[in-house]
C-alpha positions as CSV (number, residue, x, y, z in Angstrom):
1,M,0.0,0.0,0.0
2,I,2.8,2.4,0.8
3,N,4.6,1.6,-2.4
4,L,1.4,2.5,-4.3
5,L,1.1,5.8,-2.5
6,K,4.7,6.6,-3.3
7,K,4.3,5.8,-6.9
8,L,1.1,7.9,-7.1
9,F,3.0,10.8,-5.5
10,Y,5.9,10.5,-8.0
11,Y,3.6,10.4,-11.0
12,F,1.7,13.4,-9.5
13,L,5.0,15.2,-9.4
14,L,5.7,14.2,-13.0
15,F,2.4,15.4,-14.5
16,T,2.3,18.5,-12.4
17,G,5.8,19.4,-13.6
18,L,4.9,18.7,-17.2
19,I,1.7,20.8,-17.0
20,L,3.2,23.7,-15.2
21,S,6.4,23.7,-17.4
22,T,4.4,23.8,-20.6
23,S,1.5,26.0,-19.4
24,H,3.1,29.2,-20.8
25,L,3.6,27.8,-24.3
26,G,1.5,29.5,-26.8
27,D,1.3,32.8,-24.8
28,N,2.8,35.2,-27.4
29,Y,5.2,32.5,-28.6
30,M,7.2,31.9,-25.4
31,G,6.9,35.4,-24.0
32,I,7.2,34.6,-20.3
33,S,5.8,37.2,-18.1
34,D,6.3,37.6,-14.3
35,E,2.9,35.9,-13.7
36,E,3.9,32.8,-15.6
37,G,7.6,32.7,-14.7
38,Y,6.8,31.1,-11.3
39,L,4.8,28.3,-13.1
40,L,7.8,27.4,-15.1
41,T,10.0,27.4,-12.0
42,I,7.6,25.2,-10.0
43,G,7.2,22.8,-13.0
44,I,11.0,22.4,-13.3
45,C,11.3,21.8,-9.6
46,C,8.6,19.1,-9.8
47,L,10.3,17.4,-12.7
48,T,13.7,17.6,-11.0
49,A,12.3,16.0,-7.8
50,F,10.7,13.2,-9.9
51,Y,13.9,12.6,-11.7
52,F,16.1,12.4,-8.6
53,E,13.6,10.5,-6.4
54,Y,12.1,8.0,-8.9
55,I,14.1,7.7,-12.1
56,L,17.6,7.5,-10.7
57,P,16.8,4.8,-8.1
58,Q,15.0,2.8,-10.9
59,I,18.1,3.1,-13.1
60,R,20.5,2.1,-10.3
61,K,18.5,-1.1,-9.6
């Protein structure tokens, strides 16, 4: 049960990171404003956490 919750959390991080990182695309062709700059930053942080906490341990196994 705990492994399932961990996996759900990691995939939540992945999809949140993807959505937030790409949410500013199409807004004046990559014109990042102050309002959307934080979304990109949070998205990159989520993707980085997913990579270090889920992908790297899977590769090392």
